N, CA and C atoms as an extended XYZ file, in Angstrom:
324
Properties=species:S:1:pos:R:3:atomname:S:1:resname:S:1:resid:I:1 pbc="F F F"
N      -197.900      -22.761      -80.334 N   LYS     1
C      -198.755      -23.742      -81.270 CA  LYS     1
C      -200.178      -23.536      -80.291 C   LYS     1
N      -200.166      -23.935      -78.940 N   GLU     2
C      -201.585      -24.045      -78.085 CA  GLU     2
C      -202.107      -22.867      -78.423 C   GLU     2
N      -201.509      -21.601      -78.561 N   LYS     3
C      -202.216      -20.251      -78.743 CA  LYS     3
C      -202.647      -20.039      -80.131 C   LYS     3
N      -202.369      -20.828      -81.128 N   GLY     4
C      -202.700      -20.490      -82.420 CA  GLY     4
C      -201.535      -19.968      -83.328 C   GLY     4
N      -200.224      -19.847      -82.727 N   TYR     5
C      -199.314      -19.256      -83.552 CA  TYR     5
C      -198.511      -20.403      -84.344 C   TYR     5
N      -198.114      -19.973      -85.288 N   ALA     6
C      -197.258      -21.079      -86.217 CA  ALA     6
C      -195.936      -21.498      -85.364 C   ALA     6
N      -195.368      -22.513      -85.529 N   GLU     7
C      -194.053      -22.772      -85.036 CA  GLU     7
C      -192.874      -21.831      -85.494 C   GLU     7
N      -193.064      -21.713      -86.859 N   THR     8
C      -191.919      -20.570      -87.342 CA  THR     8
C      -192.068      -19.299      -86.955 C   THR     8
N      -193.195      -18.806      -86.537 N   LEU     9
C      -193.152      -17.376      -85.995 CA  LEU     9
C      -192.815      -17.421      -84.557 C   LEU     9
N      -193.062      -18.581      -83.570 N   SER    10
C      -192.562      -18.546      -82.247 CA  SER    10
C      -190.982      -18.585      -82.193 C   SER    10
N      -190.557      -19.446      -83.406 N   GLY    11
C      -188.805      -19.723      -83.662 CA  GLY    11
C      -188.342      -18.391      -83.922 C   GLY    11
N      -188.986      -17.605      -84.783 N   GLN    12
C      -188.474      -16.354      -85.177 CA  GLN    12
C      -188.411      -15.361      -83.831 C   GLN    12
N      -189.385      -15.244      -83.180 N   ILE    13
C      -189.579      -14.509      -81.669 CA  ILE    13
C      -188.564      -14.765      -80.907 C   ILE    13
N      -188.308      -16.167      -80.649 N   PHE    14
C      -187.412      -16.800      -79.841 CA  PHE    14
C      -185.714      -16.215      -80.183 C   PHE    14
N      -185.697      -16.450      -81.523 N   ASP    15
C      -184.254      -15.922      -82.116 CA  ASP    15
C      -184.171      -14.371      -81.899 C   ASP    15
N      -185.089      -13.632      -81.972 N   LEU    16
C      -184.931      -12.188      -81.700 CA  LEU    16
C      -184.789      -11.815      -80.247 C   LEU    16
N      -185.373      -12.623      -79.291 N   ILE    17
C      -185.002      -12.636      -77.898 CA  ILE    17
C      -183.514      -12.832      -77.549 C   ILE    17
N      -183.043      -13.927      -78.245 N   LEU    18
C      -181.637      -14.352      -78.215 CA  LEU    18
C      -180.805      -13.350      -78.607 C   LEU    18
N      -180.874      -12.627      -79.537 N   LYS    19
C      -180.226      -11.730      -80.139 CA  LYS    19
C      -179.974      -10.242      -79.191 C   LYS    19
N      -181.493      -10.170      -78.542 N   PHE    20
C      -181.388       -8.918      -77.947 CA  PHE    20
C      -180.770       -9.262      -76.391 C   PHE    20
N      -180.591      -10.343      -75.888 N   ALA    21
C      -180.176      -10.887      -74.796 CA  ALA    21
C      -178.548      -10.404      -74.917 C   ALA    21
N      -177.831      -10.562      -75.803 N   ASP    22
C      -176.535      -10.125      -76.072 CA  ASP    22
C      -176.347       -8.529      -75.954 C   ASP    22
N      -177.312       -7.807      -76.524 N   TYR    23
C      -177.257       -6.509      -76.519 CA  TYR    23
C      -178.016       -5.794      -75.359 C   TYR    23
N      -178.973       -6.433      -74.701 N   GLY    24
C      -179.923       -5.967      -73.787 CA  GLY    24
C      -179.184       -5.636      -72.471 C   GLY    24
N      -178.105       -6.396      -72.096 N   PHE    25
C      -177.394       -6.084      -70.924 CA  PHE    25
C      -175.777       -5.902      -71.270 C   PHE    25
N      -175.486       -4.650      -71.588 N   PRO    26
C      -174.199       -4.746      -71.898 CA  PRO    26
C      -173.128       -4.649      -71.048 C   PRO    26
N      -171.966       -4.946      -71.440 N   ARG    27
C      -170.921       -5.344      -70.465 CA  ARG    27
C      -170.455       -4.172      -69.747 C   ARG    27
N      -170.931       -2.898      -70.072 N   ALA    28
C      -170.674       -1.463      -69.474 CA  ALA    28
C      -171.411       -1.506      -68.150 C   ALA    28
N      -172.533       -2.068      -68.365 N   HIS    29
C      -173.458       -2.076      -66.881 CA  HIS    29
C      -172.745       -3.077      -66.017 C   HIS    29
N      -172.442       -4.223      -66.374 N   ALA    30
C      -171.752       -5.323      -65.574 CA  ALA    30
C      -170.527       -4.858      -64.900 C   ALA    30
N      -169.918       -4.067      -65.652 N   VAL    31
C      -168.464       -3.418      -65.105 CA  VAL    31
C      -168.765       -2.388      -64.195 C   VAL    31
N      -169.865       -1.457      -64.472 N   SER    32
C      -170.313       -0.284      -63.652 CA  SER    32
C      -170.514       -1.230      -62.414 C   SER    32
N      -171.532       -2.039      -62.321 N   TYR    33
C      -171.927       -2.557      -61.046 CA  TYR    33
C      -170.897       -3.317      -60.291 C   TYR    33
N      -170.114       -3.962      -60.941 N   SER    34
C      -169.125       -4.874      -60.231 CA  SER    34
C      -168.010       -3.517      -59.402 C   SER    34
N      -167.842       -2.568      -60.209 N   LYS    35
C      -166.847       -1.665      -59.724 CA  LYS    35
C      -167.540       -0.974      -58.354 C   LYS    35
N      -168.827       -0.785      -58.491 N   ILE    36
C      -169.346       -0.016      -57.250 CA  ILE    36
C      -169.474       -1.178      -56.275 C   ILE    36
N      -169.845       -2.395      -56.628 N   ALA    37
C      -169.702       -3.267      -55.454 CA  ALA    37
C      -168.404       -3.629      -54.802 C   ALA    37
N      -167.217       -3.587      -55.613 N   TYR    38
C      -165.819       -3.690      -55.274 CA  TYR    38
C      -165.619       -2.522      -54.268 C   TYR    38
N      -165.902       -1.275      -54.693 N   ILE    39
C      -165.548       -0.151      -53.862 CA  ILE    39
C      -166.522       -0.056      -52.514 C   ILE    39
N      -167.768       -0.296      -52.647 N   MET    40
C      -168.427       -0.632      -51.229 CA  MET    40
C      -167.889       -1.819      -50.271 C   MET    40
N      -167.491       -2.946      -51.003 N   THR    41
C      -167.086       -3.660      -50.056 CA  THR    41
C      -165.748       -3.443      -49.309 C   THR    41
N      -164.652       -2.692      -50.204 N   TYR    42
C      -163.437       -2.327      -49.903 CA  TYR    42
C      -163.666       -1.143      -48.614 C   TYR    42
N      -164.670       -0.332      -48.618 N   LEU    43
C      -165.031        0.620      -47.622 CA  LEU    43
C      -165.532       -0.026      -46.528 C   LEU    43
N      -166.373       -0.929      -46.379 N   LYS    44
C      -167.031       -1.826      -45.554 CA  LYS    44
C      -165.944       -2.415      -44.782 C   LYS    44
N      -165.007       -3.002      -45.460 N   VAL    45
C      -163.902       -3.778      -44.721 CA  VAL    45
C      -162.883       -2.875      -43.884 C   VAL    45
N      -162.423       -1.855      -44.642 N   HIS    46
C      -161.488       -0.942      -44.316 CA  HIS    46
C      -161.785        0.130      -43.432 C   HIS    46
N      -163.111        0.672      -43.678 N   TYR    47
C      -163.686        1.796      -43.031 CA  TYR    47
C      -164.896        1.530      -42.529 C   TYR    47
N      -165.168        0.678      -41.531 N   PRO    48
C      -166.537        0.150      -41.431 CA  PRO    48
C      -167.447        1.146      -40.736 C   PRO    48
N      -167.015        1.892      -39.957 N   ALA    49
C      -167.615        3.114      -39.071 CA  ALA    49
C      -168.231        4.131      -40.138 C   ALA    49
N      -167.346        4.402      -41.117 N   TYR    50
C      -167.578        5.536      -42.103 CA  TYR    50
C      -168.712        4.924      -43.024 C   TYR    50
N      -168.493        3.578      -43.355 N   PHE    51
C      -169.622        2.798      -44.300 CA  PHE    51
C      -170.810        2.810      -43.687 C   PHE    51
N      -170.908        2.395      -42.526 N   TYR    52
C      -172.418        2.253      -41.777 CA  TYR    52
C      -172.922        3.742      -41.602 C   TYR    52
N      -172.054        4.538      -41.087 N   ALA    53
C      -172.457        5.942      -41.199 CA  ALA    53
C      -173.247        6.540      -42.273 C   ALA    53
N      -172.447        6.214      -43.417 N   ASN    54
C      -173.049        6.736      -44.567 CA  ASN    54
C      -174.152        5.727      -45.078 C   ASN    54
N      -174.230        4.637      -45.040 N   ILE    55
C      -175.463        3.757      -45.281 CA  ILE    55
C      -176.767        4.140      -44.579 C   ILE    55
N      -176.420        4.508      -43.269 N   LEU    56
C      -177.486        4.734      -42.292 CA  LEU    56
C      -178.048        6.104      -42.678 C   LEU    56
N      -177.252        7.023      -42.968 N   SER    57
C      -177.681        8.578      -43.524 CA  SER    57
C      -178.539        8.275      -44.552 C   SER    57
N      -178.357        7.310      -45.409 N   ASN    58
C      -178.902        6.867      -46.810 CA  ASN    58
C      -180.387        6.466      -46.566 C   ASN    58
N      -180.527        5.815      -45.391 N   VAL    59
C      -181.962        5.145      -45.209 CA  VAL    59
C      -182.500        6.021      -44.092 C   VAL    59
N      -182.252        7.140      -43.653 N   ILE    60
C      -183.121        7.916      -42.809 CA  ILE    60
C      -184.416        7.844      -43.139 C   ILE    60
N      -185.473        7.360      -42.047 N   GLY    61
C      -186.862        7.460      -42.367 CA  GLY    61
C      -187.307        6.213      -42.871 C   GLY    61
N      -186.439        5.122      -43.055 N   ASN    62
C      -187.065        3.881      -43.458 CA  ASN    62
C      -186.509        3.078      -42.330 C   ASN    62
N      -187.273        2.727      -41.181 N   ASP    63
C      -187.186        2.112      -39.858 CA  ASP    63
C      -186.790        0.805      -40.121 C   ASP    63
N      -187.179       -0.177      -41.395 N   THR    64
C      -186.802       -1.526      -41.507 CA  THR    64
C      -185.285       -1.498      -41.759 C   THR    64
N      -184.963       -0.494      -42.870 N   LYS    65
C      -183.568       -0.518      -43.387 CA  LYS    65
C      -182.638       -0.049      -42.251 C   LYS    65
N      -183.066        0.835      -41.515 N   THR    66
C      -182.315        1.481      -40.516 CA  THR    66
C      -181.739        0.296      -39.394 C   THR    66
N      -182.978       -0.356      -39.088 N   ASN    67
C      -182.682       -1.455      -37.786 CA  ASN    67
C      -181.798       -2.649      -38.439 C   ASN    67
N      -182.126       -2.950      -39.729 N   MET    68
C      -181.378       -3.866      -40.359 CA  MET    68
C      -179.671       -3.562      -40.381 C   MET    68
N      -179.462       -2.382      -40.626 N   MET    69
C      -178.082       -1.926      -40.893 CA  MET    69
C      -177.374       -1.656      -39.638 C   MET    69
N      -178.245       -1.257      -38.444 N   ILE    70
C      -177.641       -0.983      -37.270 CA  ILE    70
C      -177.249       -2.576      -36.582 C   ILE    70
N      -178.256       -3.457      -36.804 N   GLN    71
C      -177.928       -4.833      -36.409 CA  GLN    71
C      -176.556       -5.232      -37.014 C   GLN    71
N      -176.535       -5.201      -38.453 N   GLU    72
C      -175.447       -5.545      -39.198 CA  GLU    72
C      -174.061       -4.699      -38.507 C   GLU    72
N      -174.207       -3.444      -38.225 N   ALA    73
C      -173.015       -2.716      -37.729 CA  ALA    73
C      -172.670       -3.398      -36.525 C   ALA    73
N      -173.600       -3.678      -35.333 N   LYS    74
C      -173.257       -4.233      -34.302 CA  LYS    74
C      -172.677       -5.591      -34.255 C   LYS    74
N      -173.131       -6.301      -35.367 N   GLN    75
C      -172.397       -7.597      -35.527 CA  GLN    75
C      -170.982       -7.467      -35.961 C   GLN    75
N      -170.639       -6.144      -36.435 N   GLN    76
C      -169.310       -6.075      -37.109 CA  GLN    76
C      -168.521       -5.351      -35.999 C   GLN    76
N      -169.033       -5.219      -34.731 N   HIS    77
C      -168.574       -4.612      -33.380 CA  HIS    77
C      -168.422       -3.228      -33.741 C   HIS    77
N      -169.367       -2.562      -34.387 N   ILE    78
C      -169.252       -1.034      -34.490 CA  ILE    78
C      -170.300       -0.579      -33.520 C   ILE    78
N      -169.797        0.227      -32.441 N   THR    79
C      -170.561        0.807      -31.536 CA  THR    79
C      -171.589        1.761      -32.034 C   THR    79
N      -172.833        1.530      -31.985 N   ILE    80
C      -173.894        2.817      -32.153 CA  ILE    80
C      -174.266        3.598      -31.032 C   ILE    80
N      -173.725        4.797      -30.990 N   HIS    81
C      -174.049        5.564      -29.787 CA  HIS    81
C      -175.406        6.429      -29.980 C   HIS    81
N      -175.936        6.786      -29.050 N   GLY    82
C      -177.353        7.457      -29.022 CA  GLY    82
C      -176.900        8.919      -29.550 C   GLY    82
N      -177.978        9.670      -29.858 N   PRO    83
C      -177.609       11.171      -30.086 CA  PRO    83
C      -176.944       11.808      -29.077 C   PRO    83
N      -175.871       12.572      -29.534 N   HIS    84
C      -174.864       13.435      -28.735 CA  HIS    84
C      -175.108       14.763      -29.018 C   HIS    84
N      -175.398       15.583      -28.034 N   ILE    85
C      -175.501       17.017      -28.087 CA  ILE    85
C      -174.294       17.739      -29.087 C   ILE    85
N      -173.003       17.375      -28.750 N   ASN    86
C      -171.885       17.769      -29.231 CA  ASN    86
C      -171.310       17.288      -30.680 C   ASN    86
N      -171.699       15.860      -30.589 N   LYS    87
C      -171.058       15.079      -31.640 CA  LYS    87
C      -172.135       14.515      -32.909 C   LYS    87
N      -173.417       14.743      -32.517 N   SER    88
C      -174.276       14.300      -33.658 CA  SER    88
C      -174.466       15.356      -34.416 C   SER    88
N      -174.812       15.132      -35.777 N   GLN    89
C      -175.200       15.923      -36.792 CA  GLN    89
C      -176.496       15.509      -37.579 C   GLN    89
N      -176.807       16.306      -38.510 N   TRP    90
C      -178.021       15.708      -39.222 CA  TRP    90
C      -177.894       14.514      -39.782 C   TRP    90
N      -176.894       14.200      -40.109 N   ARG    91
C      -176.290       12.872      -40.909 CA  ARG    91
C      -175.868       11.744      -39.748 C   ARG    91
N      -175.871       10.849      -39.917 N   TYR    92
C      -174.843        9.815      -38.842 CA  TYR    92
C      -173.591       10.253      -39.158 C   TYR    92
N      -172.693       10.132      -37.939 N   VAL    93
C      -171.278       10.717      -37.718 CA  VAL    93
C      -170.762        9.290      -37.334 C   VAL    93
N      -169.649        9.255      -38.052 N   ALA    94
C      -168.407        8.189      -37.925 CA  ALA    94
C      -167.306        8.714      -37.067 C   ALA    94
N      -167.126        8.192      -35.818 N   THR    95
C      -165.580        8.590      -35.262 CA  THR    95
C      -164.964        7.406      -34.845 C   THR    95
N      -163.778        7.670      -34.146 N   GLN    96
C      -163.098        6.586      -33.438 CA  GLN    96
C      -163.865        5.591      -32.710 C   GLN    96
N      -164.891        6.245      -32.064 N   GLU    97
C      -165.652        5.463      -30.791 CA  GLU    97
C      -166.866        4.745      -31.548 C   GLU    97
N      -166.989        5.067      -32.657 N   GLY    98
C      -168.208        4.329      -33.200 CA  GLY    98
C      -169.165        5.249      -34.319 C   GLY    98
N      -170.405        4.938      -34.154 N   VAL    99
C      -171.467        5.804      -35.140 CA  VAL    99
C      -172.323        6.448      -34.015 C   VAL    99
N      -172.387        7.825      -34.286 N   TYR   100
C      -173.559        8.607      -33.603 CA  TYR   100
C      -174.745        8.813      -34.290 C   TYR   100
N      -175.613        8.469      -33.746 N   ILE   101
C      -177.337        8.660      -34.469 CA  ILE   101
C      -177.379        9.675      -34.961 C   ILE   101
N      -177.875       10.032      -36.042 N   SER   102
C      -178.348       11.099      -36.680 CA  SER   102
C      -179.282       11.804      -36.072 C   SER   102
N      -179.321       13.215      -35.946 N   LEU   103
C      -180.273       14.013      -35.237 CA  LEU   103
C      -181.630       13.941      -36.128 C   LEU   103
N      -181.385       13.871      -37.491 N   GLY   104
C      -182.404       13.831      -38.475 CA  GLY   104
C      -183.229       12.301      -38.129 C   GLY   104
N      -182.726       11.599      -37.584 N   ALA   105
C      -183.436       10.153      -37.352 CA  ALA   105
C      -184.319       10.361      -36.129 C   ALA   105
N      -184.172       11.196      -35.360 N   ILE   106
C      -185.036       11.304      -33.987 CA  ILE   106
C      -186.518       11.755      -34.370 C   ILE   106
N      -187.200       10.998      -34.007 N   LYS   107
C      -188.710       11.356      -34.237 CA  LYS   107
C      -189.267       12.162      -32.996 C   LYS   107
N      -190.198       13.034      -33.468 N   GLY   108
C      -190.973       13.836      -32.393 CA  GLY   108
C      -191.060       15.220      -32.477 C   GLY   108
């Protein structure tokens, strides 16, 4: 009304938006995201070293996310080892002893 549009037009547009809301976010998306969240939570609880090794491998090069994930892993009592000549690989490696830092994460 303030912008010069008739109330009927704004009502029609609002009705279209409501109809789209039912269609715009299908249940398939919700189910997919909830399944991914469930699987990630399961892995984080039952295989934490492997979970963090893979998460850290996916954020190589992003120092903020790497530091955040390392802090979170330490809070979960996951030992983060420095690079090891025999145990480290290009990606982060999970072992019984903890997680070994990726050779790909070494700068310089």
